Every structure is written in C-alpha cells, then in structure tokens.
N, C-alpha and C positions, 0 to 999 in steps of 0.2 A: 459192736463188739470188737475188742482189740485182739492183738496177737499174744499168745501165751508163750513164754520162754522158760526153760528150766535147765538146770545143770544135772548131769548124771554120769555115772561111770558104767554105762551100758557096755556090755561085751557081746559081740555078735557070736552066737553059738556056732553058726555055720560059717563063721569067719567072713561074712559078707554083709555089708549094709548098703541098701539100695535107696537112693534119695535124689531129688533134684538138686539139692545143695547140702553139702556137709561142711561145717566149719570146725576145725580142730586146731588148738594151739600147739599140740604136740602129737606126733605119730611115733609110736614105739614098737619095738620088737621087729619081727619080720613083716614089715608093712609094705603094701603096694597100693597105689591109687590108680584106678581105672577110669578114664574119661572117654565115654563112648562118642562116636561121631554123631553130633546133633546137627542135622541139616548141613552136613559136610564140615562142621567145625565144632570140636569139643574144646574145653579149656580148663586149665588149672590155674587159679589165682595164687600167686606167690608173694604178693606185696601190694602196696598202693600203686595202682595202675601198672602192675607188672604181671605178666601171664606167660604160661607155656600153652600155646595153642596147638591143637592137633587137627590137621586138615588134609583133605584130598587134593587141594589146590596146589599148583606149582608155577604160578606166575606172580610177580611182584604186585601187580595191580589187584589180582584176586585176593592175595594174602592180606594186603593192606585193607581192602574193602571189608573182608570178613572180620578183621580185628577191630577196625574203627567202628563197625556196627555194634560192637560190644562196649568199647570204651574209646573215647576220642584221644586219650593220652596213653599211648602204649610204648613209648620209647624205652628201650632196654628189654623188651619182651622178645620171645622167640616163637617161631612156628616150626613144628616138625611135620613135614609133609610125607604122606604115605607113598609119594613118588620117589622118596629117597633123598630129599633135600632138607636142609635146615636153613631158616631165614632169621636174620637178626633185624629188629626194628631199630635203625640208627636215628630215626626221628619219628614223630607221631604219625607222619604220613609217608614214610619210606621204609622199605624192607630190602635188605641186601642178602643175596644167597651166599651162605657160608660154605656149604658143601654141595 
C-alpha cells in the first residue's frame, strides 16, 4: 500500500498543529514555528541542505556531529545552542561560533 497525499486549507482551531513533519510553502499571519528538542537536537529545514538546528550542545565537534547525522551537506546552516551560542556551518564538516 502506498502513501496518500492531499492538499487542504486546514485551520487549527486551537492554533496548534502537532506532527512529526509539517511542510508548508507559506506561513501567514502571526505565525510561529516550534521545534522541540529531539534527542538534544531539533531542526527547521529552510532550503535544500539548509537548516536551523536547535541544540543543547556547545562544542564545534558535537554541533557538527548532530548536524551531519541529519544531512551530510549542511554548509550555510546555523545552530542555535541553548547555552547561548550561535554556530555557522562554514563547511559541511565545520561550524564556527558566531556569538
């Protein structure tokens, strides 16, 4: 049996949609996206091989390991650490602390 796909203009009455994956071409109005920490790393995909990662990690090696476990090509992505740091992926295998 295959996967079924459909288009809809579903509106969440409680203003919350809970799902493992949500794909939207446009977010309108007063919209926020929440990415929970999933095994210490959540993520929002913003383009082909580009992500905003949310993590509790705060070392380059750990940040890179978490990201490349998701996608081997992450150059241009960022990680926001709950430790108060932001990391920029300057290469697929290297992250530089920005703040």
